[in-house]
C-alpha positions as CSV (number, residue, x, y, z in Angstrom):
1,M,-63.9,6.1,19.5
2,A,-63.2,2.7,18.1
3,E,-63.7,3.9,14.7
4,S,-61.3,6.8,15.2
5,A,-58.4,4.5,16.8
6,E,-58.9,2.0,13.9
7,S,-58.6,5.1,11.2
8,S,-55.5,6.4,13.2
9,T,-53.6,3.1,13.0
10,S,-54.5,2.2,9.5
11,E,-51.3,3.3,7.8
12,G,-49.3,1.1,10.3
13,I,-51.0,-2.2,9.0
14,I,-48.4,-4.6,7.9
15,H,-48.6,-6.0,4.4
16,V,-46.5,-8.1,2.2
17,M,-44.6,-6.2,-0.7
18,S,-45.2,-7.4,-4.0
19,D,-42.0,-9.0,-5.8
20,R,-41.7,-5.9,-8.3
21,L,-41.7,-3.5,-5.4
22,A,-39.1,-5.6,-3.3
23,N,-36.9,-5.8,-6.5
24,Q,-37.0,-2.1,-7.0
25,I,-35.8,-1.5,-3.3
26,A,-33.1,-4.2,-3.8
27,A,-32.0,-2.5,-6.9
28,G,-31.4,0.8,-4.9
29,E,-28.5,-1.3,-3.2
30,V,-27.2,-3.7,-5.9
31,V,-27.7,-1.3,-8.9
32,Q,-26.2,1.9,-8.2
33,R,-24.8,3.0,-11.6
34,P,-24.0,1.3,-15.0
35,A,-20.9,-0.2,-13.7
36,S,-22.7,-1.9,-11.1
37,V,-24.6,-3.7,-13.8
38,E,-21.6,-4.4,-15.7
39,K,-19.7,-5.9,-12.6
40,E,-22.8,-8.3,-12.1
41,L,-23.0,-9.5,-15.4
42,I,-19.3,-10.1,-15.9
43,E,-18.9,-12.0,-12.7
44,N,-21.7,-14.2,-13.7
45,A,-20.0,-14.8,-16.9
46,I,-16.8,-15.9,-15.0
47,D,-18.7,-18.1,-12.6
48,A,-20.2,-19.7,-15.7
49,G,-16.7,-20.6,-16.6
50,A,-16.2,-18.4,-19.6
51,S,-12.9,-18.2,-21.4
52,S,-13.9,-15.1,-23.3
53,V,-15.8,-11.8,-22.2
54,E,-17.1,-9.1,-24.3
55,V,-18.7,-5.8,-23.0
56,I,-20.5,-3.6,-25.3
57,L,-21.7,-0.2,-23.9
58,K,-23.5,2.9,-25.4
59,D,-23.8,6.3,-23.9
60,A,-21.8,5.5,-20.8
61,G,-23.9,2.6,-20.0
62,S,-27.3,4.5,-19.6
63,T,-28.5,3.1,-23.0
64,L,-26.9,-0.4,-23.3
65,V,-24.6,-2.5,-21.2
66,Q,-24.2,-5.8,-22.7
67,V,-22.0,-8.7,-21.8
68,I,-21.4,-11.7,-24.1
69,D,-19.7,-15.0,-22.7
70,D,-18.7,-18.5,-24.1
71,G,-19.6,-19.9,-20.7
72,C,-21.7,-23.2,-19.9
73,G,-25.2,-21.2,-20.7
74,M,-28.5,-22.1,-19.2
75,S,-31.3,-24.3,-19.8
76,P,-34.7,-22.9,-21.1
77,A,-36.1,-23.2,-17.3
78,D,-33.2,-21.7,-15.8
79,A,-33.3,-18.8,-18.3
80,E,-36.5,-18.0,-16.8
81,R,-35.9,-18.6,-13.3
82,C,-32.8,-16.6,-13.1
83,F,-35.1,-13.2,-13.0
84,E,-36.8,-14.6,-9.8
85,R,-35.6,-13.0,-6.6
86,H,-33.0,-15.2,-4.6
87,A,-32.7,-17.5,-7.4
88,T,-29.0,-18.9,-7.2
89,S,-27.2,-21.9,-8.4
90,K,-24.3,-21.2,-6.3
91,I,-25.1,-22.1,-2.8
92,Q,-27.7,-24.6,-1.6
93,S,-27.4,-24.3,2.3
94,V,-26.3,-22.1,5.2
95,D,-23.0,-24.1,5.3
96,D,-22.2,-23.1,1.9
97,L,-21.9,-19.5,3.1
98,E,-18.9,-20.4,5.0
99,R,-17.1,-21.5,2.1
100,I,-18.0,-19.2,-0.6
101,R,-15.7,-19.7,-4.0
102,T,-18.1,-17.9,-6.5
103,L,-18.2,-14.3,-7.2
104,G,-22.1,-14.3,-7.0
105,F,-24.2,-16.0,-4.6
106,R,-27.3,-14.1,-3.3
107,G,-29.3,-14.2,-6.4
108,E,-30.4,-10.7,-6.2
109,A,-28.4,-9.2,-9.4
110,L,-30.4,-10.3,-12.3
111,A,-33.6,-9.7,-10.4
112,S,-32.7,-6.2,-9.1
113,I,-31.3,-5.1,-12.6
114,A,-34.5,-6.3,-14.5
115,A,-36.5,-4.3,-12.1
116,V,-35.3,-0.9,-13.3
117,S,-34.3,-1.8,-17.0
118,Q,-35.2,-3.5,-20.1
119,V,-33.3,-6.8,-20.4
120,E,-32.8,-9.1,-23.2
121,L,-31.1,-12.5,-22.4
122,K,-29.9,-15.0,-24.8
123,T,-28.2,-18.3,-23.6
124,K,-27.5,-22.0,-24.8
125,R,-25.6,-25.0,-23.4
126,V,-23.5,-26.8,-25.4
127,E,-25.8,-29.8,-25.4
128,D,-28.8,-28.0,-26.4
129,D,-30.0,-27.8,-30.1
130,A,-31.3,-24.3,-29.7
131,G,-30.9,-21.5,-27.6
132,T,-33.3,-19.4,-25.2
133,L,-34.4,-15.7,-25.5
134,V,-36.1,-14.1,-22.6
135,R,-37.2,-10.5,-22.6
136,V,-38.1,-8.8,-19.3
137,K,-39.4,-5.0,-18.8
138,G,-39.4,-3.4,-15.5
139,G,-39.4,-6.8,-13.8
140,E,-42.0,-8.5,-15.9
141,I,-41.3,-11.2,-18.4
142,M,-42.5,-10.0,-21.7
143,E,-41.4,-12.8,-24.0
144,Q,-39.7,-16.3,-24.0
145,R,-38.9,-18.4,-26.9
146,P,-36.2,-20.6,-28.6
147,C,-33.5,-18.6,-30.7
148,A,-30.2,-19.1,-32.5
149,I,-27.1,-18.4,-30.7
150,Q,-23.7,-19.7,-30.1
151,H,-23.3,-21.5,-26.8
152,G,-22.8,-19.2,-23.8
153,T,-24.9,-16.2,-22.6
154,S,-25.5,-12.6,-23.8
155,V,-27.2,-10.3,-21.5
156,A,-28.2,-7.0,-22.8
157,V,-29.5,-4.3,-20.2
158,Q,-31.1,-1.3,-22.0
159,N,-32.4,2.0,-20.8
160,L,-31.3,1.7,-17.0
161,F,-33.5,3.4,-14.5
162,F,-36.1,3.9,-17.2
163,N,-39.1,3.6,-14.8
164,V,-37.3,5.3,-11.7
165,P,-36.3,8.7,-13.4
166,A,-35.3,10.1,-10.1
167,R,-32.5,7.4,-9.9
168,R,-31.5,8.3,-13.7
169,N,-31.1,11.8,-12.6
170,F,-28.5,11.0,-10.0
171,L,-26.0,9.6,-12.3
172,K,-22.9,11.4,-13.0
173,T,-21.7,12.9,-16.3
174,P,-21.0,10.5,-19.1
175,A,-17.3,10.8,-18.6
176,T,-17.5,9.8,-15.0
177,E,-19.8,7.0,-15.5
178,L,-17.5,5.6,-18.3
179,K,-14.6,6.0,-15.9
180,H,-16.4,3.8,-13.6
181,L,-17.1,1.2,-16.2
182,T,-13.6,1.1,-17.5
183,T,-12.2,0.6,-13.8
184,T,-14.6,-2.1,-13.2
185,A,-13.4,-3.9,-16.5
186,Q,-9.9,-3.4,-15.3
187,F,-10.0,-5.0,-12.0
188,L,-12.2,-7.8,-13.4
189,S,-9.8,-8.6,-16.1
190,L,-6.9,-8.4,-13.7
191,A,-8.5,-11.1,-11.5
192,N,-8.8,-13.2,-14.5
193,P,-5.7,-12.9,-16.7
194,T,-6.4,-16.3,-18.5
195,V,-9.8,-15.0,-19.7
196,A,-9.9,-12.8,-23.0
197,F,-11.4,-9.5,-22.5
198,R,-12.8,-6.8,-24.9
199,L,-14.6,-3.6,-24.1
200,E,-16.1,-1.4,-26.5
201,H,-18.0,1.9,-26.0
202,D,-20.2,3.5,-28.7
203,G,-18.3,1.5,-31.5
204,H,-14.7,2.4,-30.2
205,E,-12.7,-0.4,-28.9
206,H,-10.9,0.4,-25.3
207,Y,-9.5,-2.9,-24.5
208,D,-8.9,-6.0,-26.4
209,L,-7.0,-8.2,-24.0
210,A,-5.9,-11.9,-25.2
211,A,-6.1,-14.5,-22.6
212,A,-2.5,-14.7,-20.9
213,Q,-0.4,-17.6,-22.5
214,S,2.0,-17.9,-19.4
215,D,1.6,-21.3,-17.6
216,D,2.4,-19.6,-14.1
217,F,0.2,-17.1,-12.3
218,L,2.7,-14.4,-12.0
219,G,3.7,-14.5,-15.8
220,A,0.1,-14.3,-16.6
221,M,-0.5,-11.5,-14.4
222,K,2.3,-9.5,-15.8
223,E,1.1,-10.0,-19.5
224,R,-2.3,-8.7,-18.1
225,V,-1.0,-5.8,-16.3
226,L,1.0,-4.7,-19.3
227,G,-1.9,-5.2,-21.6
228,L,-4.0,-2.8,-19.5
229,F,-1.4,-0.1,-18.6
230,G,1.3,-0.2,-21.3
231,D,4.4,-2.3,-22.0
232,E,6.5,0.9,-20.9
233,H,6.1,-0.4,-17.2
234,A,7.6,-3.8,-18.0
235,D,10.7,-2.7,-15.9
236,E,8.8,-1.1,-13.2
237,L,7.0,-4.2,-11.9
238,V,8.2,-5.8,-8.7
239,P,7.0,-9.4,-8.1
240,V,5.6,-10.5,-4.7
241,Q,5.2,-13.9,-3.5
242,D,5.1,-14.8,0.0
243,S,3.3,-17.5,2.2
244,S,2.5,-18.7,5.8
245,S,0.6,-21.8,6.9
246,D,-2.9,-20.4,6.0
247,L,-2.2,-17.3,3.8
248,T,-0.6,-16.9,0.4
249,I,0.2,-13.6,-1.6
250,E,1.0,-13.1,-5.0
251,G,1.2,-10.3,-7.4
252,F,2.9,-7.0,-8.4
253,V,3.8,-3.7,-6.9
254,G,5.1,-1.0,-8.9
255,E,8.7,0.7,-8.4
256,P,8.5,4.1,-6.7
257,S,8.6,5.7,-10.1
258,F,5.3,3.8,-11.1
259,H,3.3,5.9,-8.7
260,R,0.0,8.0,-9.0
261,K,-1.5,11.0,-7.4
262,T,-4.7,9.0,-6.4
263,R,-5.5,5.3,-5.3
264,G,-7.0,4.8,-8.7
265,E,-4.5,2.0,-9.6
266,Q,-4.5,0.0,-6.5
267,F,-5.9,-3.4,-6.8
268,L,-6.3,-5.8,-3.9
269,F,-8.1,-9.3,-4.4
270,V,-9.1,-11.9,-1.9
271,N,-9.9,-15.3,-3.1
272,E,-10.0,-13.7,-6.8
273,R,-12.6,-11.3,-5.5
274,Y,-11.8,-7.5,-5.7
275,V,-12.2,-5.7,-2.5
276,K,-11.8,-2.3,-1.3
277,D,-9.9,-2.0,1.9
278,R,-8.1,1.3,3.0
279,Y,-6.7,-0.6,6.0
280,L,-4.7,-3.2,3.8
281,S,-3.8,-0.5,1.3
282,H,-2.3,1.4,4.0
283,A,0.0,-1.7,4.9
284,V,1.3,-1.6,1.2
285,K,2.1,2.1,1.2
286,K,3.7,1.7,4.5
287,A,6.0,-1.0,3.2
288,Y,7.4,1.6,0.9
289,G,8.6,3.8,3.6
290,D,9.9,7.0,2.2
291,L,10.9,5.7,-1.0
292,L,7.5,7.5,-2.4
293,P,7.5,11.3,-2.6
294,D,4.7,13.1,-0.3
295,G,1.2,12.7,-1.6
296,A,1.9,9.8,-4.1
297,F,0.1,6.2,-4.1
298,P,1.9,3.2,-5.3
299,F,0.6,0.9,-8.0
300,F,-0.3,-2.7,-6.8
301,A,-2.2,-5.7,-8.0
302,L,-2.0,-8.2,-5.2
303,F,-4.0,-11.5,-4.5
304,L,-4.4,-12.9,-1.1
305,R,-5.6,-16.4,-0.9
306,M,-7.0,-18.0,2.3
307,D,-9.4,-20.4,3.7
308,P,-12.8,-19.0,2.6
309,R,-14.0,-19.8,6.4
310,R,-11.6,-17.0,7.3
311,V,-13.4,-14.2,5.5
312,D,-16.8,-13.1,5.4
313,V,-17.9,-11.7,2.0
314,N,-21.3,-11.1,2.8
315,V,-21.1,-8.0,4.4
316,H,-21.7,-5.4,1.6
317,P,-24.5,-5.0,-0.9
318,Q,-22.0,-4.7,-3.8
319,K,-19.7,-7.3,-2.2
320,S,-16.7,-4.9,-2.6
321,E,-16.0,-5.1,1.3
322,V,-15.1,-8.0,3.2
323,K,-14.5,-8.9,7.0
324,F,-11.2,-10.9,8.1
325,D,-11.1,-12.9,11.2
326,D,-7.7,-11.5,11.9
327,Q,-7.1,-8.2,10.1
328,S,-4.3,-6.9,12.0
329,G,-2.2,-10.2,11.2
330,I,-2.9,-10.0,7.5
331,Y,-2.1,-6.3,7.8
332,G,1.4,-7.3,9.0
333,F,1.8,-10.2,6.7
334,L,1.0,-7.9,3.8
335,R,3.4,-5.2,4.8
336,S,6.4,-7.7,5.5
337,A,5.8,-9.4,2.0
338,V,5.9,-6.2,0.1
339,R,8.8,-4.9,2.0
340,R,10.6,-8.0,1.3
341,A,9.9,-7.7,-2.5
342,L,10.9,-4.3,-2.6
343,G,14.0,-4.9,-0.5
344,R,15.4,-7.3,-3.4
345,V,15.2,-4.5,-5.8
346,H,16.3,-1.5,-3.5
347,A,18.5,-3.8,-1.4
348,T,20.6,-1.9,1.7
349,P,24.0,-2.5,0.9
350,Q,25.4,-5.3,2.6
351,M,27.7,-5.0,5.4
352,E,30.9,-7.0,5.6
353,G,30.2,-10.0,8.1
354,E,26.7,-10.5,7.0
355,E,25.1,-13.2,5.3
356,D,22.5,-13.5,2.6
357,S,19.4,-15.3,3.4
358,P,19.5,-18.9,2.1
359,D,16.5,-18.1,-0.3
360,E,18.0,-14.9,-1.6
361,G,20.9,-14.4,-3.9
362,P,23.1,-11.4,-4.4
363,E,20.7,-8.5,-4.0
364,T,20.5,-5.9,-6.7
365,T,20.1,-2.0,-6.3
366,A,17.8,0.3,-7.9
367,G,20.4,1.1,-10.6
368,G,20.8,-2.5,-11.4
369,S,24.3,-3.2,-10.0
370,S,24.8,-5.6,-7.2
371,S,25.0,-4.4,-3.8
372,E,28.3,-3.1,-2.7
373,G,29.0,-4.5,0.6
374,S,31.6,-2.0,1.2
375,W,30.9,-0.4,4.5
376,S,31.5,-2.6,7.4
377,R,30.6,-2.2,11.1
378,S,34.2,-1.8,12.5
379,T,33.4,0.9,15.0
380,P,30.5,1.2,17.0
381,T,30.5,5.0,16.6
382,S,27.9,6.9,15.0
383,F,27.4,10.5,13.2
384,Q,26.2,13.2,15.6
385,P,26.4,16.9,15.5
386,R,28.6,18.2,18.4
387,R,27.4,20.5,21.0
388,S,29.5,23.4,22.0
389,S,30.3,23.2,25.7
390,N,31.1,26.3,27.9
391,S,34.9,26.0,27.0
392,D,34.2,26.3,23.2
393,A,31.3,28.7,23.2
394,E,33.1,30.9,20.6
395,S,33.3,28.0,18.1
396,S,31.1,28.5,15.0
397,S,28.2,26.4,14.8
398,S,29.3,25.3,11.4
399,S,32.6,23.8,12.6
400,P,33.2,20.1,11.7
401,Q,31.2,17.8,13.9
402,S,32.9,14.7,15.8
403,P,31.5,11.5,15.9
404,S,30.4,10.3,19.4
405,P,29.2,6.8,20.6
406,S,25.4,6.1,20.4
407,S,23.2,3.3,21.0
408,P,22.9,0.7,18.1
409,R,20.1,1.1,15.7
410,R,18.8,-2.7,16.0
411,P,16.1,-3.7,18.6
412,R,17.8,-4.4,21.8
413,K,17.5,-7.7,23.5
414,Q,15.4,-8.3,26.4
415,E,16.9,-10.3,29.6
416,N,15.5,-13.5,28.4
417,G,17.3,-13.2,25.1
418,S,14.3,-12.5,22.7
419,P,14.5,-9.4,20.5
420,S,12.5,-6.4,21.7
421,V,10.3,-5.7,18.9
422,P,8.7,-2.2,18.4
423,P,4.9,-2.3,18.6
424,G,4.5,-1.3,15.0
425,D,6.6,-4.2,13.6
426,Q,5.4,-7.1,15.6
427,S,3.6,-8.6,12.7
428,D,6.9,-8.3,10.5
429,A,8.8,-10.3,13.1
430,L,6.0,-12.9,13.2
431,Y,6.6,-13.5,9.5
432,R,10.3,-12.9,9.2
433,P,12.6,-15.9,8.8
434,P,15.1,-16.6,11.5
435,D,17.9,-16.5,9.2
436,E,17.2,-13.0,8.0
437,E,18.5,-11.6,11.3
438,K,21.8,-9.7,10.7
439,A,24.9,-9.7,13.0
440,S,25.2,-6.7,15.0
441,S,28.0,-4.5,15.6
442,D,28.5,-5.9,18.9
443,D,29.5,-9.2,17.3
444,V,32.4,-7.8,15.3
445,N,35.0,-8.5,18.1
446,A,33.8,-12.2,18.2
447,Q,34.8,-12.8,14.6
448,P,38.0,-14.5,13.5
449,D,41.0,-12.3,13.0
450,S,40.9,-12.8,9.2
451,E,37.4,-11.3,9.0
452,R,38.2,-8.4,11.2
453,E,41.3,-7.6,8.9
454,A,39.0,-7.8,5.9
455,M,36.7,-5.4,7.3
456,A,39.3,-3.1,8.3
457,E,40.5,-3.1,4.7
458,Q,37.1,-2.4,3.1
459,D,36.6,0.5,5.9
460,Q,39.9,2.1,4.3
461,R,38.1,3.0,1.2
462,P,38.4,6.8,0.6
463,V,35.5,9.1,1.2
464,W,35.8,12.5,-0.3
465,G,33.5,15.6,0.2
466,L,32.4,17.5,-2.7
467,H,31.5,21.2,-2.1
468,D,30.5,20.3,1.5
469,T,27.3,19.0,0.2
470,Y,28.1,15.6,-1.1
471,I,30.2,12.6,-0.2
472,V,31.8,10.8,-2.9
473,T,33.3,7.3,-2.9
474,P,34.4,4.1,-5.1
475,T,32.2,1.0,-4.9
476,D,33.0,-2.5,-6.0
477,T,31.4,-1.7,-9.2
478,G,31.8,2.0,-9.8
479,M,30.9,4.9,-7.7
480,M,28.4,6.5,-5.2
481,L,27.4,9.9,-4.6
482,V,25.4,10.7,-1.2
483,D,23.7,13.9,-0.3
484,Q,24.9,14.5,3.2
485,R,21.9,16.5,4.5
486,A,19.5,13.8,3.0
487,A,21.2,10.9,4.7
488,H,21.6,12.6,8.0
489,V,18.0,13.3,7.9
490,R,17.3,9.7,7.1
491,V,19.6,8.6,10.0
492,L,18.1,10.9,12.6
493,H,14.5,10.2,11.5
494,E,14.9,6.5,12.2
495,R,16.8,7.2,15.4
496,N,14.0,9.3,16.7
497,L,11.3,6.7,15.8
498,E,13.4,4.3,17.8
499,R,13.6,6.7,20.9
500,L,9.7,7.2,20.6
501,R,9.2,3.5,20.5
502,E,11.3,2.7,23.4
503,E,10.6,6.0,25.2
504,Q,14.3,6.2,26.0
505,G,16.0,9.2,24.6
506,N,19.4,10.4,25.6
507,S,19.4,14.1,26.8
508,Q,22.1,16.7,26.6
509,Q,21.8,18.8,29.7
510,L,22.0,22.7,29.1
511,L,24.4,24.9,30.9
512,F,21.6,27.6,31.0
513,P,18.2,26.4,30.6
514,H,16.2,28.2,27.9
515,T,12.5,29.4,28.5
516,V,9.7,29.3,25.9
517,E,6.4,31.2,26.2
518,L,3.6,29.2,24.9
519,S,0.2,30.6,23.5
520,P,-2.9,29.6,25.6
521,A,-3.7,27.1,23.0
522,D,-0.2,25.5,22.9
523,V,-0.3,25.0,26.7
524,D,-2.7,21.8,26.6
525,L,-0.7,20.6,23.4
526,F,2.4,20.6,25.4
527,E,0.8,18.5,28.2
528,D,-0.4,15.9,25.6
529,L,2.9,15.9,24.2
530,R,5.1,15.6,27.2
531,Q,5.7,12.0,27.1
532,D,7.0,12.1,23.6
533,L,9.1,14.9,24.2
534,R,10.8,13.2,27.0
535,A,11.2,9.9,24.7
536,L,12.9,12.3,22.1
537,G,15.4,13.3,24.8
538,F,13.9,16.8,25.8
539,E,13.9,17.7,29.6
540,V,11.2,20.1,30.0
541,E,9.5,21.5,33.1
542,R,6.4,23.5,33.1
543,M,6.7,26.9,34.9
544,S,4.3,29.2,36.2
545,G,1.4,30.5,33.6
546,R,2.4,29.8,30.0
547,T,6.1,29.5,30.6
548,V,8.2,26.2,29.8
549,A,11.7,25.8,30.8
550,V,14.1,23.6,28.5
551,R,16.5,22.1,30.7
552,G,18.0,19.4,28.4
553,V,17.8,18.4,24.6
554,P,18.6,15.6,22.1
555,A,22.1,15.5,21.3
556,D,21.3,15.9,18.0
557,V,19.8,19.3,18.2
558,P,22.1,22.1,17.2
559,D,23.2,24.8,19.6
560,G,20.7,27.9,19.5
561,D,18.0,26.0,17.9
562,E,16.6,24.6,21.3
563,S,13.5,26.6,21.3
564,A,12.7,26.7,17.7
565,V,12.7,22.9,17.4
566,L,10.3,22.7,20.4
567,E,7.9,25.2,18.7
568,D,8.2,23.7,15.4
569,I,7.2,20.3,17.1
570,L,4.1,21.7,18.8
571,E,3.2,23.3,15.6
572,Q,3.7,19.9,13.8
573,Y,1.7,18.3,16.7
574,K,-1.4,20.5,15.7
575,S,-1.6,19.1,12.3
576,A,-1.0,15.4,13.4
577,Q,-3.7,15.4,16.3
578,D,-6.3,13.6,14.2
579,T,-3.9,11.1,13.0
580,V,-3.2,7.6,14.4
581,E,-0.4,7.4,16.9
582,D,2.1,5.7,14.5
583,E,1.7,8.5,12.1
584,R,1.8,11.2,14.4
585,R,5.0,10.1,15.9
586,E,6.3,9.7,12.5
587,Q,5.8,13.3,11.7
588,L,7.3,14.3,15.0
589,A,10.4,12.1,14.2
590,R,10.5,13.9,10.7
591,V,10.4,17.5,12.1
592,M,13.0,16.7,14.6
593,A,15.3,15.1,12.1
594,Q,15.0,18.0,9.6
595,K,15.7,20.8,12.1
596,S,18.7,18.8,13.7
597,A,20.6,17.5,10.6
598,V,23.6,19.1,9.1
599,R,23.0,22.0,6.9
600,R,24.1,22.1,3.1
601,G,27.4,23.4,2.7
602,Q,28.6,22.4,6.3
603,P,32.0,20.9,6.1
604,L,32.5,17.3,7.6
605,S,35.9,15.6,8.3
606,E,36.7,12.2,6.7
607,S,36.0,10.5,10.1
608,E,32.6,12.0,10.1
609,R,31.6,11.2,6.6
610,R,32.9,7.7,7.0
611,S,30.6,7.4,10.2
612,L,27.5,9.0,8.4
613,L,27.7,6.5,5.5
614,R,28.0,3.5,8.0
615,D,24.9,4.9,10.0
616,L,23.0,5.5,6.5
617,F,23.5,1.8,5.5
618,E,22.4,0.6,9.0
619,C,18.8,2.4,8.2
620,E,15.9,0.3,7.3
621,M,15.5,2.5,4.3
622,P,18.7,4.1,3.3
623,Y,17.5,5.4,-0.1
624,A,15.5,8.3,0.6
625,D,15.2,10.7,3.3
626,P,11.5,11.0,5.1
627,S,10.1,13.6,2.3
628,G,11.2,11.1,-0.5
629,T,14.4,13.2,-1.7
630,P,16.9,10.5,-2.8
631,T,20.2,10.0,-0.6
632,I,22.2,7.9,-2.8
633,A,23.1,8.1,-6.7
634,K,25.4,5.4,-8.3
635,W,27.1,4.8,-11.5
636,S,28.5,1.5,-12.7
637,L,31.9,1.3,-14.3
638,E,30.0,0.5,-17.7
639,E,27.8,3.9,-17.3
640,I,31.2,5.7,-16.7
641,A,32.7,4.1,-19.6
642,K,30.0,5.1,-22.0
643,R,30.5,8.8,-20.9
644,F,34.0,8.5,-22.2
645,G,32.9,6.7,-25.3
646,R,34.5,3.4,-24.6
647,A,31.3,1.4,-24.4
C-alpha cells in the first residue's frame, strides 16, 4: 500500500527548475515576437545614455534583430553577467521600485531573449582599451573574448525561437511582424527626440532620423513627428501644454483633418515610457467632441509627467501598461488640456461682453482668421420649433418657426452660489482657471449703457437666408455661411445632453395623447429608459398590455413626429445597451436632435435665423453637428479678393 501511495504521488514532488527552463518560460511572457526583442534592446540603449541608435532587421526580425548604440557600454564582467536571470544595474532595493525612472529594471530581458535565440554581444566602455564579445546560444554562453569595437554596445539576436519551433510557428506573416517592428521604433523614437534613430530592413532604409536640434521639448517633438509622418502635417499639429501641482502634459494632437481609421497613430507616454491605455485614449477622443467624423481616431503624441510614486509600472510583462493612483483625475486633466488646446485653434466666436483669459490672446479659428465676436447675448431667447395649438392646427408644419424663451445653456448656480457641474465635467471644472468662466446672458442688464448700446449695434448685422438651407452673414474679417439644419442639430444635441444630466426636461402637453404599441422586447426597454425619457421632456404612461400613452413631448419635437421619435429612441437604446451611461445618453441626445431639427429647405424668419446663430455660438462645440458634419464655413476678405483677382 505504501509503495502504491508513493508511486501515485511521485509526479507531484516539488523540484527546482533549471535556469535554462525558467528563462524559456519567462521568454514566453517577455518575448512574444521580434518587436519584443527590438523594444527591450532599444530601451537598454536609451537607459545606457545613447545619443544614436541603429536597428538592423532581416526577414522581419525572425533571422536578425540587431541594435547598435553609442551608450556607456559594459565591462567584461558585466557583459557576461547581463545574461543571468534578474541581473540588473537599475534597481538595488525594494524602495527603488517606488521611483523607477529607467525603462528597464527587472533584469529578465536579455536572459529571456538569449534562452530562445542565438545572441552576439559586443560592448566597450570609453575607458577600456578593448571591447568584449560574448556569444550565447539557447541560454548557454558559448564564447567570451576581447574584440575591437567603438565605445557603446551592439546586440545581434539571430534565429529567434530556433529551439522552440512551436513558438516560431505562431509568428504572423512577415508584413505583420514588420509592422509591429516599425511601430515599436516609432514610439521609442518619439519618446526620445534628441536621440538619432536609424532603421534598416533587408538592406532597405526605413527611417534615418537625426537628433532634434530644437532646444525646447515641443520643438524637438515636432521635428521628430514630422520626420516620422511627413512634413505635410506641419500645419495639422496642435501643441498641448498644461500642468497642475503634480502633473504635467506636453505634446501634440492632430487637427481633425489629421485623423485615421484606426488607433495606430496614438502615442501616450508616462514619464517617457510608452503605454497603452484605452481609458486615457478615450479622454483624448472625448476632447474633440464632434469635430471628428464617426469612426475616426485622432493622431496624438502626448507626454504625461508625474511623481513616479503615483504610477506603478510593474504590472505587465512587457511594461506596456501601468496603474495610476488617481486614474479618473488624470482622465479629466487630460481631456481638459486637449480641449483647451483645440479651443485655441477652433475657437468659439467671442460674444460681446466676454473677456479673454489672461493667458490667451486673440483666438483663431480653423480658417486662420481671428474670432468674429459679432454675436451678442442681447436677448435671452433661443431658437425652437413652434408647436401648433388647436387654433392653428391647419398651419403647415413647414411654416416659419418663432423663437421662444428657454433656459440658459450654461450650468446653473446652486443656492450656495457655486456652479452646478454636470457629473461628466467635474474633472474639467477642477482644472479650469477661475477667469475662464464667461459672463452669462443674465448679466447683460448689469452692464453699462455704453456696452449695451455696442451689443445692440453688433446684433443688427444682417443675416440672410440662402435657399432656405443656409444662413449668410458678414463678419469683422469677411463672411460666414452656416448650415441651418446642422447648426440646429448641434444646438438641440447639447440642450438634450443638459436635460439628461440635470434630469429636468421641459414638456409640452399634447391636446390629445398619442398611443404607441410596443413589441414584447421593447416593453422592458421602455421601463429601463423611462427616467431618461422624462429627463428629455417626454410624459409617458404605461397602459394595459404593451400600450404606452404619450401625453407630453419636448417642445423641440415637431408636430406629428411624437410616436416616430419615441420609437427611434427605443431602437437607438437597443444598440447602446452595452455602452457606458455617458455614451448611451449622448446617442439618445443625438437621435432626439436629428429627429427634431429643422428640415433642409424649411424657411426661417430673420429673427429665427439670428436666434439660431446666437444659440449655436453658445454651444460648447459649435463647429460640427454630432455626426461630424461642419456647421460653419468662413471666407476672409483676402480670400474673397483672390476670387476677383485683386490679391
